[in-house]
C-alpha positions as CSV (number, residue, x, y, z in Angstrom):
1,M,-10.2,-14.1,2.9
2,I,-7.8,-13.1,0.4
3,V,-9.5,-10.0,-2.2
4,H,-7.1,-9.9,-4.3
5,E,-7.1,-13.2,-6.1
6,Q,-5.1,-12.7,-9.1
7,K,-2.5,-11.8,-7.2
8,W,-2.7,-14.4,-4.9
9,Q,-2.7,-17.2,-7.4
10,V,0.5,-15.3,-9.0
11,L,2.3,-15.7,-5.5
12,K,1.1,-19.0,-4.9
13,K,2.4,-20.4,-8.4
14,T,6.0,-18.8,-7.3
15,A,5.8,-21.0,-4.8
16,A,5.0,-24.0,-6.6
17,L,7.5,-23.3,-8.6
18,G,10.0,-22.6,-6.3
19,K,10.6,-19.5,-7.7
20,I,10.4,-17.2,-4.3
21,P,11.7,-13.8,-5.2
22,H,13.7,-12.4,-2.3
23,A,12.3,-9.5,-2.1
24,L,8.8,-7.7,-3.1
25,L,7.2,-4.4,-3.0
26,F,3.2,-4.8,-2.4
27,Y,2.3,-1.4,-3.3
28,G,-1.1,0.9,-4.2
29,Q,-3.8,2.7,-2.4
30,A,-4.1,2.5,1.5
31,A,-6.5,-0.1,3.3
32,I,-6.7,-2.7,0.2
33,G,-5.3,-5.6,1.6
34,K,-1.6,-5.0,1.1
35,K,-0.3,-6.4,4.5
36,K,-3.1,-9.1,5.0
37,T,-1.8,-10.6,1.3
38,A,2.0,-10.3,2.6
39,L,1.1,-12.2,5.8
40,E,-1.2,-15.2,4.4
41,F,1.8,-15.2,1.7
42,I,4.6,-15.9,4.6
43,K,2.0,-18.7,6.1
44,L,1.9,-20.5,3.0
45,L,5.9,-20.6,2.5
46,N,6.4,-21.6,5.9
47,C,3.0,-23.6,6.5
48,E,3.2,-27.2,7.9
49,N,0.9,-28.7,5.9
50,P,2.8,-30.9,3.2
51,D,-0.1,-30.3,0.7
52,L,1.1,-26.9,-1.3
53,E,-2.9,-26.6,-2.6
54,K,-3.9,-26.4,1.3
55,R,-1.8,-23.9,2.6
56,P,-1.8,-21.9,4.2
57,C,-4.3,-24.1,6.7
58,S,-4.7,-21.2,9.5
59,A,-4.5,-25.0,12.0
60,C,-0.8,-25.5,11.7
61,R,1.7,-24.1,14.6
62,S,3.2,-21.9,12.2
63,C,0.1,-20.3,10.7
64,R,-1.4,-19.7,14.2
65,D,1.9,-18.0,15.1
66,I,1.8,-15.7,12.1
67,E,-1.7,-14.9,12.8
68,K,-0.8,-14.1,16.7
69,N,2.2,-11.9,15.4
70,S,4.1,-14.4,17.7
71,H,6.2,-16.4,15.1
72,P,9.9,-16.1,16.0
73,D,11.3,-16.1,12.5
74,L,8.9,-13.4,11.2
75,Y,10.0,-9.5,11.9
76,I,7.3,-6.8,10.8
77,I,8.5,-3.3,11.1
78,E,6.2,-0.1,11.0
79,P,6.7,3.5,11.5
80,G,6.7,4.6,15.2
81,E,4.8,7.9,17.0
82,T,7.3,10.5,14.4
83,Q,5.5,8.3,11.5
84,E,9.2,7.6,10.7
85,I,11.3,4.2,10.5
86,K,14.9,4.6,11.7
87,I,17.6,3.0,11.2
88,G,18.0,1.6,15.0
89,Q,14.5,-1.0,13.7
90,I,16.7,-1.7,10.5
91,R,19.9,-2.5,12.5
92,E,18.0,-4.5,14.9
93,L,16.1,-6.6,12.0
94,Q,19.7,-7.0,10.9
95,A,20.9,-8.8,13.8
96,N,17.5,-11.1,14.2
97,L,18.2,-12.1,10.7
98,S,21.9,-12.7,11.0
99,L,20.6,-15.5,13.6
100,K,19.8,-19.1,12.2
101,S,15.9,-20.0,11.8
102,Y,14.1,-21.1,14.5
103,S,12.0,-22.9,13.0
104,A,10.7,-21.9,9.9
105,P,12.1,-22.8,6.4
106,F,11.6,-19.1,5.9
107,K,12.8,-16.1,7.9
108,A,10.7,-13.1,6.8
109,A,10.4,-9.4,7.4
110,I,7.3,-7.3,6.6
111,I,8.1,-3.3,5.9
112,N,4.7,-2.0,6.7
113,K,4.0,2.0,5.0
114,A,8.0,1.1,3.3
115,H,7.6,5.0,2.2
116,F,8.3,6.2,5.9
117,L,12.1,4.7,6.3
118,N,14.4,7.7,6.8
119,Q,16.8,7.8,4.3
120,E,19.7,6.1,6.8
121,A,16.9,3.9,7.3
122,Q,16.8,3.0,3.2
123,S,20.4,3.0,3.1
124,A,21.1,0.0,5.8
125,F,17.9,-2.0,4.3
126,L,19.8,-1.6,0.9
127,K,22.7,-3.2,2.4
128,L,20.3,-6.0,3.5
129,L,18.8,-6.7,-0.2
130,E,22.6,-6.6,-1.3
131,E,23.8,-9.6,1.2
132,P,20.9,-11.5,1.7
133,R,21.5,-14.3,4.5
134,G,19.9,-17.9,3.9
135,Q,16.2,-18.7,3.2
136,T,15.0,-14.8,3.7
137,I,12.3,-13.0,2.2
138,F,11.4,-9.5,2.5
139,I,8.0,-7.8,1.4
140,L,7.6,-3.9,1.5
141,V,4.1,-2.6,1.4
142,S,3.9,0.8,0.5
143,E,1.1,3.4,-0.7
144,Y,4.6,5.7,-2.4
145,P,6.8,3.7,-4.1
146,E,8.5,6.7,-5.4
147,M,9.8,7.7,-1.4
148,L,12.0,4.8,-1.7
149,L,15.3,4.8,-3.2
150,P,15.8,3.7,-7.0
151,T,18.0,1.1,-5.8
152,I,15.8,-0.3,-3.5
153,L,13.1,-0.2,-6.6
154,S,15.5,-1.9,-8.5
155,R,16.2,-5.1,-6.3
156,V,12.4,-6.2,-5.9
157,E,10.0,-7.4,-7.6
158,R,6.7,-5.2,-7.5
159,L,3.3,-6.2,-7.4
160,R,0.4,-3.7,-7.9
161,F,-2.5,-3.6,-5.8
162,Y,-5.9,-2.1,-7.1
163,A,-8.7,-1.5,-4.7
164,P,-11.5,-3.9,-5.5
165,A,-14.4,-2.5,-7.2
166,Q,-16.9,-1.0,-5.3
167,T,-20.5,-2.4,-5.7
168,Q,-22.1,-0.4,-3.1
169,R,-20.9,3.1,-1.6
170,S,-22.2,4.0,2.0
171,P,-24.6,7.1,2.1
172,E,-21.1,9.4,3.1
173,Q,-19.4,8.1,0.5
174,Q,-21.9,8.9,-1.6
175,E,-22.5,12.3,-0.6
176,L,-18.9,12.7,-1.4
177,V,-19.3,11.6,-4.3
178,A,-22.4,13.9,-5.2
179,Q,-20.4,16.9,-3.8
180,I,-16.9,16.6,-5.6
181,I,-19.3,16.2,-8.9
182,K,-21.3,19.5,-8.1
183,L,-17.9,21.0,-7.2
184,G,-16.7,20.2,-11.0
185,K,-19.8,22.4,-12.3
186,E,-19.1,25.2,-9.8
187,D,-16.7,28.1,-10.1
188,L,-13.2,28.6,-8.9
189,F,-14.4,31.0,-5.8
190,S,-16.9,28.3,-4.6
191,R,-14.5,25.3,-4.8
192,F,-12.1,27.2,-2.7
193,Q,-14.6,27.9,-0.1
194,Y,-15.1,24.2,0.3
195,A,-11.3,23.7,0.4
196,K,-11.6,25.9,3.5
197,K,-14.4,24.3,4.8
198,L,-12.8,20.6,4.5
199,S,-9.1,21.8,6.1
200,E,-10.8,23.4,9.0
201,G,-13.2,21.0,9.6
202,E,-12.9,17.5,11.6
203,S,-13.2,15.1,8.6
204,D,-10.9,12.4,7.5
205,L,-9.2,14.4,3.9
206,K,-7.1,10.8,3.5
207,E,-10.5,9.0,3.8
208,I,-11.9,11.6,1.3
209,L,-9.4,11.9,-1.4
210,D,-9.4,7.7,-1.3
211,V,-13.7,8.4,-2.4
212,W,-12.8,10.9,-5.3
213,L,-9.8,8.8,-6.7
214,G,-12.0,5.8,-6.9
215,H,-14.9,7.8,-8.7
216,F,-12.7,9.3,-10.9
217,R,-11.0,5.8,-11.4
218,E,-14.3,4.8,-12.3
219,M,-14.9,7.3,-14.6
220,L,-11.4,7.0,-16.3
221,L,-12.5,3.0,-17.2
222,T,-15.9,4.4,-18.7
223,A,-14.6,7.0,-21.0
224,A,-11.5,4.4,-21.7
225,N,-14.2,2.4,-23.5
226,G,-15.4,4.9,-25.4
227,K,-18.1,6.0,-23.6
228,T,-18.0,10.2,-23.6
229,G,-18.7,12.4,-20.3
230,A,-17.6,15.7,-18.3
231,Y,-13.8,14.9,-18.2
232,S,-11.6,13.6,-21.2
233,V,-9.3,10.7,-20.6
234,E,-6.0,13.1,-20.2
235,K,-8.3,15.3,-17.8
236,L,-9.4,12.0,-15.8
237,T,-5.6,11.3,-15.8
238,S,-4.5,14.6,-14.8
239,I,-6.9,14.7,-11.7
240,I,-5.9,11.3,-10.6
241,K,-3.0,11.8,-10.4
242,T,-3.6,15.6,-8.3
243,I,-5.6,13.3,-6.1
244,Q,-2.8,11.1,-5.6
245,N,-0.3,13.9,-4.9
246,V,-2.2,15.9,-2.7
247,G,-3.2,12.4,-0.3
248,F,0.6,12.1,-0.7
249,L,1.2,15.4,0.9
250,I,-1.1,15.3,3.4
251,S,-0.2,11.8,4.9
252,T,3.4,12.4,4.9
253,T,4.0,15.8,5.3
254,N,3.4,18.9,7.4
255,V,1.9,20.6,4.3
256,N,-1.1,23.5,4.4
257,S,-4.0,21.3,3.7
258,R,-6.2,24.0,2.3
259,L,-3.7,24.7,0.0
260,A,-3.1,21.6,-0.8
261,L,-6.9,21.1,-1.5
262,E,-7.2,24.6,-3.6
263,T,-4.2,22.6,-6.1
264,L,-6.9,19.7,-6.2
265,M,-9.8,22.7,-7.0
266,L,-7.8,24.1,-9.7
267,E,-8.1,21.2,-11.7
268,L,-11.9,20.1,-11.8
């Protein structure tokens, strides 16, 4: 099931017109279907069904092999245990792409969590983008595209993915939203105590930040439509940027999580 229907229709149209970009960047917050959409697009391009409207059929050999992650012309690069994509992985990809396509019209590479490409790997990947071989398509998937080299960003077509609107939150998520609303009314000492408690607990900070981010984005949409609330549009924009920065630091660095959360508490 494709969650991002609007993006999917754009991709289908590019395929129908034969104007398929050499390289794409799917970016947006974590766990909202960017990688799944990338896989579905590769399935569409290599599907054996002659009717474009019925692609991907999910029944032909090509579609089934992609679903099983066993297609010989699809390469998926992801960070290893060190949370890094290394130059060796890109060199191996380069060697594989230099070979003739085994069975599909397109050879494809999906770089998942592309922001974990280290500097050497980014430089090597840039050369791949600059010297494409045959019918090859690259799809980079990232939460933090700003970590990629400007020269890479200039060579990709970008598609920004947004989290689907939540019609109903779980009780745990409702509690998190209630907590952040309450914190906005409390003094700085209470907020810092909460940051300390969170940093010392076993909670998934990234998941908590994603819930808060969704809440403040909803508030921003409401404020942008002219409805007054606890925060101005400018303040909400600043809070959202701070949550994104804190999430980025916690996910990709060894930052002191308590200090990072305290930065957010100052914004409320």
